[in-house]
C-alpha positions as CSV (number, residue, x, y, z in Angstrom):
1,M,26.2,-10.1,-16.3
2,P,25.1,-8.0,-19.3
3,I,22.2,-5.7,-18.6
4,T,19.6,-5.1,-21.4
5,V,17.5,-2.0,-21.3
6,V,13.8,-2.6,-22.0
7,E,11.5,0.5,-22.1
8,N,7.9,-0.6,-21.2
9,D,6.7,-2.9,-24.0
10,A,9.7,-2.6,-26.3
11,L,10.3,-6.3,-26.5
12,T,8.9,-7.7,-29.7
13,P,6.9,-10.9,-29.7
14,A,9.9,-12.6,-31.3
15,E,12.2,-11.4,-28.6
16,R,9.8,-12.5,-25.9
17,A,9.6,-15.9,-27.4
18,R,13.4,-16.3,-27.5
19,L,13.9,-15.3,-23.8
20,T,13.9,-17.7,-20.9
21,W,12.4,-16.1,-17.8
22,Q,13.7,-17.1,-14.4
23,V,11.5,-14.3,-13.0
24,E,7.9,-13.5,-14.0
25,L,7.4,-11.2,-16.9
26,L,5.7,-8.0,-15.8
27,P,2.5,-7.4,-17.8
28,N,2.7,-4.5,-20.3
29,A,-0.6,-3.3,-18.9
30,Q,0.9,-2.8,-15.5
31,L,3.9,-0.9,-16.9
32,A,1.5,1.3,-18.9
33,A,-0.7,2.0,-15.8
34,E,2.2,2.7,-13.4
35,Y,4.4,4.4,-16.0
36,P,8.0,4.0,-14.7
37,D,10.6,6.2,-16.1
38,A,12.7,3.1,-17.0
39,H,12.2,-0.6,-16.8
40,R,15.3,-2.9,-16.7
41,L,16.0,-6.5,-17.2
42,L,19.2,-8.4,-16.2
43,L,20.0,-11.0,-18.8
44,D,22.5,-13.9,-18.8
45,D,22.6,-14.7,-22.5
46,D,18.9,-15.1,-23.3
47,T,17.8,-15.8,-19.7
48,V,16.1,-13.1,-17.7
49,R,17.4,-13.3,-14.1
50,A,16.0,-10.1,-12.6
51,R,13.8,-7.1,-13.4
52,C,13.0,-3.8,-11.8
53,S,11.6,-0.3,-12.7
54,A,12.9,3.1,-11.7
55,W,11.1,6.4,-11.2
56,W,12.7,9.8,-10.9
57,D,10.1,12.3,-12.1
58,D,7.3,13.5,-9.8
59,T,8.4,11.4,-6.9
60,A,8.0,12.0,-3.2
61,A,10.4,14.1,-1.1
62,L,12.5,12.9,1.8
63,D,14.2,15.6,3.9
64,G,13.2,18.1,1.3
65,Q,14.8,16.3,-1.6
66,P,13.0,14.3,-4.3
67,I,13.7,10.6,-4.1
68,G,14.4,8.0,-6.7
69,A,12.1,4.9,-6.4
70,V,12.9,1.3,-7.3
71,G,10.0,-1.2,-7.7
72,H,8.5,-3.9,-9.9
73,Y,11.4,-5.9,-8.4
74,A,12.0,-9.6,-9.0
75,A,15.2,-11.7,-9.0
76,C,16.1,-15.3,-9.1
77,D,18.9,-14.9,-6.6
78,A,20.7,-12.3,-4.5
79,D,23.6,-11.9,-7.0
80,A,21.3,-11.0,-9.9
81,G,19.3,-8.8,-7.6
82,R,22.3,-6.9,-6.3
83,A,23.7,-6.3,-9.8
84,L,20.4,-4.9,-11.1
85,L,19.7,-2.8,-8.0
86,N,23.2,-1.3,-8.2
87,H,22.5,-0.5,-11.9
88,A,19.2,1.1,-11.0
89,C,20.9,3.2,-8.3
90,D,23.5,4.4,-10.8
91,L,20.8,5.3,-13.3
92,L,18.9,7.3,-10.6
93,A,22.1,9.1,-9.6
94,S,22.6,10.1,-13.2
95,Y,19.2,11.9,-13.0
96,G,20.2,13.8,-9.9
97,R,18.7,11.7,-7.2
98,S,20.7,11.4,-4.0
99,V,18.6,8.7,-2.3
100,V,16.7,5.7,-3.6
101,V,13.7,4.2,-1.8
102,G,12.3,0.8,-2.4
103,P,10.6,-1.5,-3.0
104,M,8.1,1.1,-4.2
105,D,6.2,1.0,-7.5
106,G,6.6,4.8,-8.0
107,N,4.6,6.0,-5.0
108,T,2.8,4.8,-1.8
109,W,-0.6,4.6,-3.5
110,R,0.8,1.5,-5.3
111,R,2.6,-1.6,-4.0
112,Y,5.5,-0.9,-1.7
113,R,7.5,-2.3,1.3
114,Y,8.4,-5.9,2.2
115,I,7.2,-8.3,4.8
116,T,10.1,-8.7,7.2
117,E,8.4,-10.5,10.1
118,R,5.7,-12.8,8.9
119,G,4.2,-13.9,12.2
120,D,1.6,-16.6,12.7
121,E,-1.2,-15.4,10.3
122,P,-1.5,-16.4,6.6
123,P,-1.7,-13.6,3.9
124,F,-4.9,-11.5,3.8
125,L,-6.7,-10.1,0.9
126,L,-4.9,-7.2,-0.9
127,E,-1.8,-7.6,1.3
128,P,1.4,-7.3,-0.7
129,D,3.5,-10.4,-0.4
130,N,7.1,-11.1,-1.3
131,P,9.6,-14.0,-1.3
132,P,11.3,-14.2,2.1
133,D,14.8,-13.6,0.7
134,Y,14.0,-10.3,-1.1
135,P,14.8,-8.1,1.9
136,A,18.3,-9.6,2.0
137,H,18.7,-8.7,-1.7
138,F,18.2,-5.0,-0.8
139,D,20.5,-5.4,2.2
140,A,23.2,-6.8,-0.1
141,A,22.8,-3.8,-2.4
142,G,23.5,-1.3,0.3
143,F,19.9,-0.4,1.3
144,E,19.0,0.1,5.0
145,P,15.6,0.2,6.7
146,L,13.9,3.6,6.3
147,A,10.4,3.0,7.7
148,Q,8.5,0.3,9.6
149,Y,4.9,-0.8,9.2
150,V,2.6,-3.2,11.0
151,S,-0.7,-5.0,10.7
152,T,-2.7,-5.8,13.8
153,L,-5.3,-8.5,14.5
154,V,-8.4,-7.8,16.6
155,E,-9.8,-11.1,17.8
156,N,-12.7,-9.6,19.9
157,L,-14.9,-7.2,18.1
158,S,-16.9,-6.6,21.3
159,I,-14.1,-4.5,22.9
160,A,-15.4,-1.0,23.4
161,D,-13.6,2.3,23.7
162,P,-15.4,4.2,26.5
163,R,-14.5,7.5,24.9
164,M,-16.6,7.0,21.8
165,G,-19.9,7.8,23.4
166,R,-18.7,11.4,24.1
167,V,-17.1,11.7,20.6
168,E,-20.3,10.5,19.0
169,Q,-22.4,13.0,20.9
170,R,-20.1,15.9,20.0
171,L,-20.0,15.0,16.3
172,D,-23.8,14.5,16.3
173,R,-24.2,18.1,17.6
174,L,-22.0,19.3,14.7
175,G,-24.3,17.5,12.3
176,V,-21.9,14.7,11.3
177,R,-23.8,11.7,10.1
178,I,-22.3,8.2,9.3
179,S,-23.9,6.0,6.8
180,A,-23.1,2.9,4.7
181,L,-22.1,3.0,1.0
182,D,-24.9,2.9,-1.6
183,P,-23.5,0.5,-4.2
184,A,-25.3,2.4,-7.0
185,E,-23.2,5.4,-6.0
186,F,-19.9,3.6,-5.8
187,E,-17.9,5.4,-8.5
188,R,-19.3,8.9,-7.5
189,Q,-18.5,8.2,-3.9
190,L,-14.9,7.1,-4.9
191,R,-14.4,10.6,-6.5
192,R,-15.5,12.2,-3.2
193,I,-13.2,9.9,-1.3
194,H,-10.3,10.7,-3.6
195,A,-10.7,14.4,-2.9
196,L,-10.8,13.9,0.9
197,S,-7.8,11.5,0.7
198,L,-5.7,14.2,-0.9
199,V,-6.3,16.5,2.0
200,A,-6.3,13.9,4.8
201,F,-3.0,12.2,3.7
202,A,-1.1,15.3,2.6
203,N,1.2,15.1,5.6
204,N,1.8,11.3,5.4
205,F,5.3,9.9,5.1
206,L,6.5,10.0,1.4
207,Y,3.1,11.4,0.3
208,T,2.5,12.3,-3.3
209,P,-0.9,13.2,-4.8
210,I,-2.6,10.7,-7.2
211,A,-4.7,11.5,-10.2
212,E,-8.4,10.9,-9.7
213,D,-8.8,8.5,-12.5
214,E,-5.9,6.3,-11.2
215,F,-7.4,6.3,-7.7
216,V,-10.9,5.4,-9.0
217,A,-9.4,2.6,-11.1
218,Q,-7.6,1.1,-8.1
219,Y,-10.8,0.9,-6.1
220,L,-13.0,-0.2,-9.0
221,A,-10.7,-3.2,-9.2
222,V,-11.8,-4.3,-5.8
223,Q,-15.5,-3.5,-6.2
224,Q,-16.4,-7.1,-6.4
225,H,-15.0,-7.6,-2.9
226,V,-17.0,-4.8,-1.3
227,E,-19.7,-5.4,1.2
228,R,-21.6,-2.1,1.4
229,Q,-22.2,-2.0,5.1
230,L,-18.4,-2.1,5.7
231,V,-17.8,1.1,3.7
232,L,-18.8,4.0,6.0
233,L,-19.1,7.6,4.9
234,A,-19.2,10.5,7.4
235,E,-20.9,13.6,6.0
236,R,-21.6,17.0,7.3
237,G,-24.2,18.6,5.2
238,E,-23.0,18.1,1.6
239,D,-19.4,17.6,2.6
240,L,-17.6,14.2,3.0
241,V,-15.5,14.6,6.2
242,G,-14.5,11.0,6.8
243,F,-14.6,7.5,5.5
244,M,-13.8,3.9,6.4
245,F,-13.1,1.4,3.6
246,A,-13.2,-2.2,4.8
247,V,-13.6,-5.5,3.0
248,P,-14.1,-9.2,3.9
249,D,-10.9,-11.2,3.9
250,L,-11.8,-13.4,0.9
251,A,-8.3,-14.9,1.0
252,Q,-9.8,-17.1,3.7
253,A,-12.4,-18.4,1.2
254,A,-9.6,-19.2,-1.3
255,R,-8.0,-21.4,1.4
256,G,-11.3,-23.2,2.0
257,E,-11.9,-21.4,5.3
258,T,-14.9,-19.7,6.7
259,V,-14.6,-15.9,6.0
260,D,-14.7,-14.6,9.6
261,T,-12.4,-11.6,9.3
262,V,-12.7,-8.1,7.8
263,I,-9.8,-5.9,6.7
264,L,-9.9,-2.3,7.7
265,K,-8.0,-1.0,4.7
266,T,-8.2,2.8,4.8
267,V,-9.6,5.4,7.2
268,A,-9.4,9.1,6.6
269,V,-10.7,12.2,8.2
270,Q,-10.9,15.9,7.2
271,P,-8.2,17.8,9.2
272,G,-9.4,20.1,11.9
273,R,-10.4,20.1,15.6
274,D,-14.0,19.7,14.7
275,Y,-13.3,16.2,13.6
276,A,-11.1,15.0,16.4
277,G,-12.0,11.4,17.3
278,L,-13.9,10.8,14.1
279,G,-11.4,8.3,12.8
280,N,-11.6,6.3,16.1
281,L,-15.4,6.4,15.8
282,L,-15.3,5.1,12.3
283,V,-13.1,2.2,13.4
284,A,-15.4,1.4,16.4
285,R,-18.5,1.6,14.2
286,C,-16.9,-0.7,11.6
287,H,-16.2,-3.3,14.3
288,N,-19.8,-3.1,15.4
289,V,-21.1,-3.5,11.9
290,A,-18.7,-6.4,11.2
291,Q,-19.8,-8.2,14.3
292,S,-23.5,-7.7,13.5
293,L,-22.8,-9.3,10.1
294,G,-21.3,-12.4,11.7
295,Y,-17.6,-11.6,11.5
296,R,-15.5,-12.3,14.6
297,R,-12.1,-10.7,13.8
298,A,-10.7,-7.6,12.1
299,I,-7.3,-6.8,10.6
300,H,-6.0,-3.2,10.8
301,A,-3.8,-3.3,7.8
302,L,-0.4,-1.8,6.9
303,M,0.0,1.1,9.4
304,H,3.1,3.2,9.6
305,E,4.6,2.9,13.1
306,S,4.2,6.6,13.7
307,N,0.5,6.8,12.7
308,D,-2.1,7.7,15.3
309,S,-4.1,4.7,14.0
310,L,-1.5,2.4,15.4
311,N,-2.1,3.7,19.0
312,L,-5.8,3.1,18.3
313,S,-5.2,-0.4,17.1
314,A,-3.1,-1.3,20.1
315,R,-6.3,-0.6,22.2
316,Y,-8.1,-3.4,20.3
317,G,-5.6,-6.0,19.2
318,R,-2.0,-7.3,18.7
319,V,0.7,-6.8,16.0
320,F,1.0,-10.0,13.9
321,R,3.0,-8.8,10.8
322,R,5.8,-6.3,10.3
323,Y,7.0,-4.7,7.0
324,T,10.0,-2.6,6.1
325,L,10.7,0.1,3.4
326,Y,14.3,0.6,2.5
327,A,16.5,3.4,1.3
328,R,20.1,3.8,0.0
329,S,22.1,7.0,-0.1
330,L,23.6,7.4,-3.5
331,S,26.8,8.8,-2.0
332,N,27.5,5.1,-1.1
333,T,29.6,3.2,-3.5
334,S,28.1,0.1,-5.0
335,P,28.4,-2.9,-2.7
């Protein structure tokens, strides 16, 4: 299969009109916002059968070495996908990368990993989804599981953690106060949340920092879904020392269902012994607030299996979805 290189929006309108797309065309705006180092199409004559992007600059490190990342992936079948993924791996090897991680749209602040065990719940708001055969495409191209993630479902928001009373008293003595988001302050608070996130997530798996403007743009895109009481800010004096960002699962409304579930999307806490237990307290407080607003379930979304938050979630609910992130050593020959 001939491979045609397309860099960002290099296709002219006439070229776009001539091509037949067996996979969805990636919007130029997304390419511009997520700035891959290369974007590739696999063509069979004038038919696009697969696409992907590759990143090799400013990527995360794995075992002390910078990775190559493959994302923006779509393919009409496993043969097309394997051919294009092999090409992407060869490209990344030519730029000195010894391992490729995917699917990852450049970094973990964007879309990454595949659903590999779907479970018994439908997709929830903001959850990345994928065709069920895509993990097999990566398997066929020599990728192996690198990391596992889960989402858990809490079906009883009344479950209480008996430790939280003592945690709340200790944090109160330290002057930590938890309040709900003021919608008029949304963008300003996002900039404070960004600064805290860079510190709180610095030791996370495959961490890379993100520019403030990109972070703010990501969250402004979901502002319409925000219910102010479900975004909690923990402050000590003038400092933001923790936050919980949760949203209603409006995917339920799109299916014609009653929205009875909230999604606990992100929780972060300033490192240090002073704030031990604050993340747990923010989760418990969010459950209480959600229940007072009439919700009856919560989803703890997209947690790495090694995260402390997973132990917390196990106290409240059950795993209902599993996800996998893959890697391939570039010392491997092409499958």
